[in-house]
Structure formats: structure tokens, C-alpha cells
All heavy atoms as an XYZ file, in Angstrom:
587
protein
N     157.871     79.152     29.767
C     157.661     80.068     28.669
C     158.475     79.635     27.442
O     157.989     79.726     26.329
C     158.065     81.475     29.106
C     157.670     82.520     28.121
S     155.918     82.749     27.906
C     155.477     83.311     29.506
N     159.684     79.188     27.708
C     160.535     78.713     26.616
C     159.879     77.536     25.893
O     159.936     77.435     24.668
C     161.897     78.304     27.187
C     162.937     77.983     26.158
C     164.306     77.734     26.790
O     164.607     78.328     27.840
O     165.059     76.953     26.205
N     159.227     76.685     26.661
C     158.527     75.538     26.086
C     157.372     76.007     25.196
O     157.143     75.443     24.120
C     158.020     74.629     27.209
C     157.290     73.427     26.727
N     157.916     72.396     26.066
C     155.974     73.097     26.778
C     157.027     71.481     25.746
N     155.832     71.893     26.160
N     156.646     77.024     25.624
C     155.545     77.575     24.845
C     156.034     78.084     23.493
O     155.421     77.799     22.458
C     154.860     78.711     25.609
C     153.775     79.485     24.857
C     152.580     78.583     24.571
C     153.352     80.705     25.647
N     157.131     78.813     23.484
C     157.703     79.324     22.242
C     158.060     78.165     21.315
O     157.763     78.191     20.120
C     158.948     80.200     22.529
C     159.649     80.595     21.238
C     158.551     81.434     23.325
N     158.669     77.135     21.852
C     159.057     75.973     21.051
C     157.869     75.225     20.482
O     157.875     74.831     19.309
N     156.837     75.051     21.273
C     155.651     74.312     20.818
C     154.955     75.058     19.684
O     154.570     74.463     18.672
C     154.676     74.068     21.998
C     153.333     73.572     21.502
C     155.281     73.077     22.970
N     154.792     76.356     19.841
C     154.133     77.148     18.795
C     154.962     77.126     17.512
O     154.427     76.940     16.413
C     153.900     78.595     19.265
C     152.890     78.619     20.409
C     153.400     79.462     18.115
C     152.731     79.961     21.075
N     156.260     77.293     17.638
C     157.127     77.312     16.457
C     157.128     75.971     15.738
O     157.061     75.924     14.510
C     158.544     77.697     16.856
N     157.172     74.881     16.488
C     157.182     73.550     15.866
C     155.892     73.271     15.112
O     155.891     72.536     14.128
C     157.427     72.474     16.920
C     158.859     72.455     17.402
C     159.086     71.406     18.464
C     160.526     71.471     18.955
N     160.802     70.495     20.009
N     154.792     73.861     15.537
C     153.518     73.674     14.849
C     153.479     74.432     13.522
O     152.708     74.080     12.632
C     152.376     74.135     15.741
N     154.310     75.440     13.369
C     154.288     76.280     12.171
C     155.233     75.824     11.062
O     155.012     76.150      9.906
C     154.656     77.725     12.546
C     153.693     78.472     13.444
C     154.307     79.800     13.880
C     152.371     78.707     12.737
N     156.284     75.103     11.395
C     157.363     74.834     10.440
C     157.288     73.432      9.829
O     156.584     72.558     10.322
C     158.743     75.025     11.109
C     158.912     76.444     11.591
C     158.948     74.058     12.253
N     158.056     73.244      8.741
C     158.162     71.935      8.087
C     159.284     71.085      8.682
O     159.296     69.871      8.513
C     158.431     72.106      6.589
C     157.220     72.624      5.843
O     156.083     72.404      6.318
O     157.412     73.250      4.779
N     160.247     71.735      9.342
C     161.385     71.034      9.942
C     161.383     71.277     11.456
O     162.228     72.013     11.976
C     162.705     71.537      9.345
C     162.788     71.414      7.855
N     163.085     70.232      7.232
C     162.588     72.317      6.861
C     163.084     70.406      5.923
N     162.773     71.676      5.674
N     160.474     70.632     12.195
C     160.394     70.884     13.644
C     161.637     70.431     14.405
O     161.909     70.947     15.495
C     159.159     70.102     14.083
C     158.912     69.105     13.011
C     159.458     69.692     11.749
N     162.403     69.527     13.842
C     163.609     69.058     14.531
C     164.689     70.140     14.567
O     165.621     70.061     15.375
C     164.150     67.789     13.870
C     164.658     67.965     12.457
C     163.578     67.938     11.376
O     162.401     67.718     11.689
O     163.936     68.154     10.212
N     164.589     71.150     13.719
C     165.583     72.224     13.679
C     165.188     73.441     14.514
O     165.875     74.456     14.496
C     165.824     72.677     12.234
C     166.534     71.608     11.412
O     167.187     70.739     12.027
O     166.441     71.635     10.178
N     164.089     73.351     15.241
C     163.640     74.468     16.076
C     164.366     74.421     17.414
O     164.423     73.377     18.065
C     162.115     74.401     16.313
C     161.680     75.440     17.328
C     161.371     74.583     15.006
N     164.947     75.554     17.806
C     165.557     75.645     19.126
C     165.269     77.027     19.701
O     165.150     78.007     18.971
C     167.057     75.381     19.067
O     167.707     76.403     18.360
N     165.157     77.073     21.015
C     164.857     78.316     21.709
C     165.922     78.545     22.772
O     166.234     77.639     23.544
C     163.459     78.266     22.371
C     163.154     79.583     23.056
C     162.394     77.929     21.346
N     166.467     79.748     22.791
C     167.469     80.114     23.784
C     166.950     81.322     24.554
O     166.376     82.236     23.970
C     168.785     80.453     23.095
C     169.955     80.538     24.043
C     171.227     80.688     23.298
N     171.388     82.130     23.026
C     172.486     82.675     22.571
N     173.526     81.929     22.282
N     172.563     83.971     22.373
N     167.134     81.329     25.850
C     166.642     82.410     26.696
C     167.793     83.282     27.169
O     168.785     82.775     27.691
C     165.913     81.831     27.927
O     164.893     80.942     27.485
C     165.302     82.936     28.755
N     167.637     84.577     26.983
C     168.608     85.550     27.477
C     167.889     86.477     28.439
O     166.855     87.045     28.090
C     169.191     86.368     26.323
C     169.883     85.586     25.211
C     170.247     86.519     24.061
C     171.125     84.929     25.743
N     168.415     86.627     29.650
C     167.778     87.493     30.643
C     168.700     88.632     31.031
O     169.870     88.434     31.312
C     167.405     86.684     31.892
C     166.314     85.676     31.637
C     165.763     85.101     32.914
O     165.628     85.843     33.897
O     165.480     83.902     32.914
N     168.115     89.828     31.034
C     168.828     91.030     31.468
C     167.847     91.820     32.321
O     166.712     92.036     31.905
C     169.246     91.882     30.274
C     170.115     91.169     29.271
C     170.340     92.049     28.059
C     171.044     91.260     26.979
N     171.097     91.972     25.719
N     168.253     92.236     33.468
C     167.438     93.028     34.392
C     165.945     92.705     34.277
O     165.485     91.733     34.800
C     167.689     94.531     34.201
C     169.128     94.898     34.525
O     169.729     94.216     35.366
O     169.642     95.852     33.927
N     165.189     93.552     33.591
C     163.744     93.368     33.475
C     163.332     92.983     32.053
O     162.195     93.217     31.643
C     163.025     94.653     33.894
C     163.258     94.991     35.359
C     162.550     96.240     35.792
N     161.181     96.341     35.363
C     160.129     95.821     35.997
N     160.317     95.124     37.089
N     158.911     95.993     35.544
N     164.252     92.396     31.297
C     163.982     91.999     29.923
C     164.342     90.530     29.723
O     165.418     90.087     30.125
C     164.804     92.857     28.942
C     164.733     92.477     27.475
C     163.334     92.717     26.919
C     165.747     93.269     26.678
N     163.445     89.796     29.105
C     163.699     88.400     28.751
C     163.565     88.298     27.237
O     162.540     88.674     26.670
C     162.708     87.441     29.433
C     163.003     86.002     29.027
C     162.757     87.591     30.935
N     164.620     87.802     26.578
C     164.608     87.643     25.132
C     164.655     86.153     24.824
O     165.538     85.441     25.292
C     165.826     88.345     24.478
C     165.833     88.125     22.979
C     165.821     89.824     24.817
N     163.688     85.703     24.021
C     163.681     84.321     23.555
C     164.163     84.334     22.115
O     163.527     84.920     21.246
C     162.281     83.715     23.651
C     161.800     83.593     25.072
C     160.897     84.502     25.607
C     162.278     82.584     25.889
C     160.481     84.395     26.921
C     161.872     82.472     27.199
C     160.967     83.384     27.699
O     160.563     83.277     29.007
N     165.320     83.719     21.873
C     165.864     83.644     20.524
C     165.405     82.340     19.888
O     165.784     81.259     20.327
C     167.393     83.711     20.544
C     167.929     85.066     20.903
C     169.436     85.146     20.777
O     170.100     84.083     20.670
O     169.944     86.267     20.800
N     164.591     82.462     18.876
C     164.031     81.316     18.176
C     164.844     81.069     16.919
O     164.955     81.947     16.059
C     162.567     81.592     17.811
C     161.859     80.553     16.969
C     161.766     79.226     17.717
C     160.483     81.041     16.583
N     165.433     79.892     16.821
C     166.215     79.521     15.653
C     165.462     78.429     14.903
O     165.054     77.437     15.500
C     167.607     78.993     16.068
O     168.229     79.969     16.902
C     168.476     78.740     14.862
N     165.268     78.649     13.597
C     164.555     77.679     12.764
C     165.380     77.392     11.514
O     166.337     78.103     11.204
C     163.154     78.201     12.359
C     162.265     78.367     13.572
C     163.233     79.493     11.584
N     164.982     76.368     10.791
C     165.619     76.011      9.528
C     165.446     77.188      8.564
O     164.394     77.831      8.560
C     164.952     74.750      8.969
C     165.680     74.122      7.843
N     165.531     74.547      6.541
C     166.577     73.110      7.813
C     166.298     73.820      5.757
N     166.943     72.938      6.509
N     166.470     77.486      7.741
C     166.369     78.632      6.822
C     165.138     78.609      5.908
O     164.608     79.660      5.562
C     167.659     78.540      5.999
C     168.622     77.843      6.895
C     167.786     76.872      7.699
N     164.670     77.433      5.534
C     163.478     77.334      4.682
C     162.202     77.706      5.433
O     161.191     78.016      4.812
C     163.339     75.918      4.127
C     164.423     75.523      3.155
C     164.274     74.086      2.677
O     163.277     73.430      3.023
O     165.181     73.634      1.958
N     162.235     77.650      6.754
C     161.039     77.889      7.554
C     160.917     79.309      8.094
O     159.920     79.635      8.737
C     161.002     76.911      8.738
C     160.801     75.483      8.292
O     160.123     75.265      7.270
O     161.307     74.573      8.974
N     161.889     80.153      7.832
C     161.857     81.515      8.372
C     160.612     82.254      7.896
O     159.932     82.921      8.677
C     163.144     82.287      7.993
C     163.033     83.744      8.406
C     164.343     81.646      8.660
N     160.285     82.110      6.631
C     159.105     82.778      6.085
C     157.812     82.312      6.722
O     156.871     83.094      6.890
N     157.744     81.053      7.093
C     156.538     80.525      7.725
C     156.362     81.062      9.134
O     155.247     81.243      9.601
C     156.578     79.002      7.745
C     156.461     78.423      6.370
C     156.511     76.934      6.374
C     156.427     76.491      4.931
N     156.472     75.089      4.756
N     157.453     81.304      9.824
C     157.383     81.825     11.187
C     157.091     83.330     11.171
O     156.399     83.836     12.033
C     158.690     81.524     11.951
C     158.686     82.160     13.319
C     158.883     80.021     12.087
N     157.598     84.021     10.153
C     157.363     85.463     10.055
C     155.989     85.750      9.452
O     155.259     86.603      9.936
C     158.476     86.136      9.227
C     159.800     86.016      9.971
C     158.145     87.594      8.954
C     161.008     86.495      9.197
N     155.616     85.046      8.399
C     154.316     85.239      7.769
C     154.287     86.446      6.848
O     155.236     87.224      6.779
N     153.175     86.589      6.145
C     153.017     87.721      5.236
C     152.946     89.014      6.032
O     152.154     89.136      6.961
C     151.753     87.567      4.396
C     151.857     86.487      3.360
C     150.641     86.479      2.474
C     150.779     85.403      1.414
N     149.620     85.341      0.541
N     153.788     89.941      5.655
C     153.888     91.248      6.307
C     154.115     91.140      7.817
O     153.766     92.021      8.581
C     152.649     92.090      6.023
C     152.477     92.398      4.552
C     151.253     93.232      4.275
O     150.447     93.496      5.157
N     151.119     93.659      3.039
N     154.693     90.018      8.254
C     155.040     89.844      9.663
C     153.863     89.555     10.575
O     153.986     89.662     11.794
N     152.744     89.153     10.011
C     151.539     88.944     10.821
C     151.677     87.781     11.799
O     151.236     87.879     12.945
C     150.331     88.722      9.921
C     149.914     89.982      9.217
C     148.675     89.765      8.407
N     148.342     91.003      7.709
C     147.755     91.035      6.545
N     147.414     89.920      5.928
N     147.488     92.189      5.975
N     152.271     86.683     11.360
C     152.430     85.533     12.260
C     153.420     85.865     13.364
O     153.198     85.548     14.530
C     152.849     84.272     11.478
C     151.701     83.840     10.553
C     153.227     83.144     12.422
C     152.023     82.674      9.662
N     154.521     86.546     13.021
C     155.511     86.934     14.030
C     154.881     87.870     15.057
O     155.132     87.749     16.261
C     156.707     87.600     13.364
N     154.053     88.787     14.597
C     153.399     89.721     15.515
C     152.446     88.975     16.443
O     152.417     89.227     17.656
C     152.636     90.785     14.730
C     152.016     91.838     15.592
C     151.331     92.908     14.767
C     150.692     93.928     15.684
N     149.975     94.957     14.925
N     151.663     88.040     15.887
C     150.746     87.248     16.711
C     151.525     86.379     17.696
O     151.126     86.231     18.858
C     149.872     86.378     15.819
N     152.636     85.822     17.242
C     153.514     85.001     18.084
C     153.985     85.818     19.281
O     153.900     85.381     20.434
C     154.706     84.566     17.229
C     155.473     83.399     17.763
C     155.353     82.150     17.173
C     156.338     83.538     18.821
C     156.073     81.081     17.633
C     157.067     82.475     19.299
C     156.929     81.244     18.704
N     154.472     87.025     19.010
C     154.958     87.899     20.086
C     153.838     88.319     21.023
O     154.044     88.452     22.232
C     155.650     89.118     19.480
C     156.959     88.763     18.820
C     157.660     89.974     18.230
N     158.943     89.592     17.677
C     159.247     89.676     16.394
N     158.375     90.153     15.528
N     160.445     89.302     15.968
N     152.630     88.528     20.490
C     151.491     88.904     21.320
C     151.131     87.791     22.296
O     150.875     88.043     23.477
C     150.269     89.238     20.434
O     150.619     90.310     19.562
C     149.078     89.641     21.273
N     151.122     86.556     21.821
C     150.813     85.412     22.690
C     151.846     85.285     23.798
O     151.509     85.113     24.968
C     150.733     84.102     21.867
C     150.689     82.886     22.771
C     149.537     84.128     20.947
N     153.117     85.394     23.450
C     154.184     85.261     24.444
C     154.129     86.413     25.446
O     154.278     86.204     26.654
C     155.564     85.181     23.755
C     156.683     85.234     24.764
C     155.655     83.913     22.928
N     153.891     87.614     24.968
C     153.795     88.773     25.858
C     152.620     88.618     26.817
O     152.731     88.923     28.008
C     153.644     90.072     25.041
O     154.766     90.181     24.169
C     153.595     91.288     25.938
N     151.490     88.150     26.306
C     150.317     87.947     27.150
C     150.547     86.864     28.201
O     150.104     86.992     29.339
C     149.115     87.565     26.291
O     148.815     88.595     25.388
N     151.237     85.812     27.818
C     151.512     84.724     28.760
C     152.512     85.149     29.829
O     152.560     84.562     30.908
C     152.042     83.509     28.009
N     153.306     86.185     29.547
C     154.353     86.609     30.469
C     153.922     87.752     31.386
O     154.758     88.302     32.105
C     155.576     87.032     29.679
N     152.669     88.105     31.398
C     152.203     89.233     32.208
C     152.538     89.044     33.686
O     152.947     89.979     34.368
C     150.680     89.442     32.012
C     150.130     90.398     33.038
C     150.400     89.932     30.613
N     152.426     87.837     34.175
C     152.679     87.574     35.596
C     154.162     87.623     35.959
O     154.515     87.672     37.125
C     152.106     86.228     35.993
C     150.595     86.196     35.952
C     150.052     84.880     36.416
C     148.540     84.895     36.364
N     147.991     83.644     36.833
N     155.040     87.608     34.965
C     156.477     87.621     35.232
C     156.978     89.004     35.643
O     158.065     89.133     36.179
C     157.253     87.168     33.992
C     157.105     85.709     33.667
S     157.917     85.225     32.135
C     159.580     85.793     32.377
N     156.206     90.038     35.373
C     156.584     91.419     35.680
C     157.900     91.802     34.998
O     158.752     92.466     35.566
C     156.679     91.643     37.189
C     156.724     93.123     37.534
O     156.111     93.929     36.819
O     157.402     93.472     38.515
N     158.080     91.326     33.762
C     159.245     91.642     32.957
C     158.791     91.849     31.520
O     157.745     91.354     31.110
C     160.268     90.501     32.972
C     160.919     90.275     34.306
C     161.981     89.202     34.206
C     162.650     88.991     35.541
N     163.738     88.027     35.465
N     159.588     92.601     30.750
C     159.326     92.727     29.322
C     159.832     91.457     28.647
O     160.895     90.960     28.968
C     160.058     93.933     28.752
C     159.372     95.238     29.016
C     160.009     96.393     28.267
N     160.143     96.113     26.854
C     161.270     96.323     26.146
N     162.328     96.807     26.708
N     161.305     96.044     24.856
N     159.054     90.979     27.692
C     159.409     89.753     26.983
C     159.352     90.029     25.487
O     158.440     90.693     25.010
C     158.423     88.620     27.346
C     158.731     87.383     26.540
C     158.479     88.316     28.817
N     160.335     89.518     24.768
C     160.343     89.638     23.311
C     160.840     88.335     22.696
O     161.515     87.544     23.356
C     161.193     90.836     22.844
O     161.030     91.001     21.444
C     162.639     90.650     23.187
N     160.484     88.140     21.435
C     160.915     86.960     20.692
C     161.693     87.428     19.470
O     161.181     88.233     18.690
C     159.714     86.098     20.245
C     160.165     84.918     19.406
C     158.908     85.629     21.434
N     162.920     86.955     19.310
C     163.740     87.253     18.133
C     163.812     86.001     17.285
O     164.116     84.914     17.786
C     165.146     87.684     18.536
C     165.191     89.056     19.171
O     164.213     89.815     18.999
O     166.187     89.367     19.837
N     163.555     86.156     15.991
C     163.582     85.029     15.078
C     164.911     85.049     14.332
O     165.258     86.034     13.679
C     162.409     85.098     14.094
C     161.092     85.071     14.877
C     162.475     83.949     13.098
C     159.885     85.443     14.081
N     165.644     83.947     14.434
C     166.970     83.830     13.834
C     166.964     82.632     12.875
O     166.463     81.568     13.221
C     168.049     83.623     14.912
C     168.006     84.779     15.898
C     169.429     83.492     14.301
C     168.837     84.563     17.138
N     167.524     82.816     11.689
C     167.556     81.688     10.749
C     168.809     80.868     10.930
O     169.771     81.263     11.495
C     167.490     82.194      9.323
O     168.589     83.006      9.023
């Protein structure tokens, strides 16, 4: 799943070498912290957060079999 987050993010940004994903797990929650270059934050979030919402939807859908809540946090 972490790889999926990284691949999608690298396709969206101008500085793919600065993309990193960190996984934090707590009980029934998995948080993927996505760190991107400061210039690329807007590209990952999108207008009115549409790209970020779609990003989270894809990750949530892919994680259905994990039986855990999954979220993606975008960090600059």
C-alpha cells in the first residue's frame, strides 16, 4: 500500500525524488504520511482539494481487505 501511495504521488509532482511515504499504525488505523517538495504541495492537493480527495478514495478502496481504517496525510 505504501508503494501505491508513492507511485501515485510521483506521477503528480515535478520533483519525484523528494516524495517519501511513512507508515504509522495504531490499533485499527493506518496513516500514510506523504511528504513532497514544498512547490508540489498544491499539485498533490489540487483545486479545492479534489486531487487529495481522489487520492484518499483510491487508497481507501485498495485497503478494503485490510479491515482497517486508512488515511493519507499530506506534509510539505
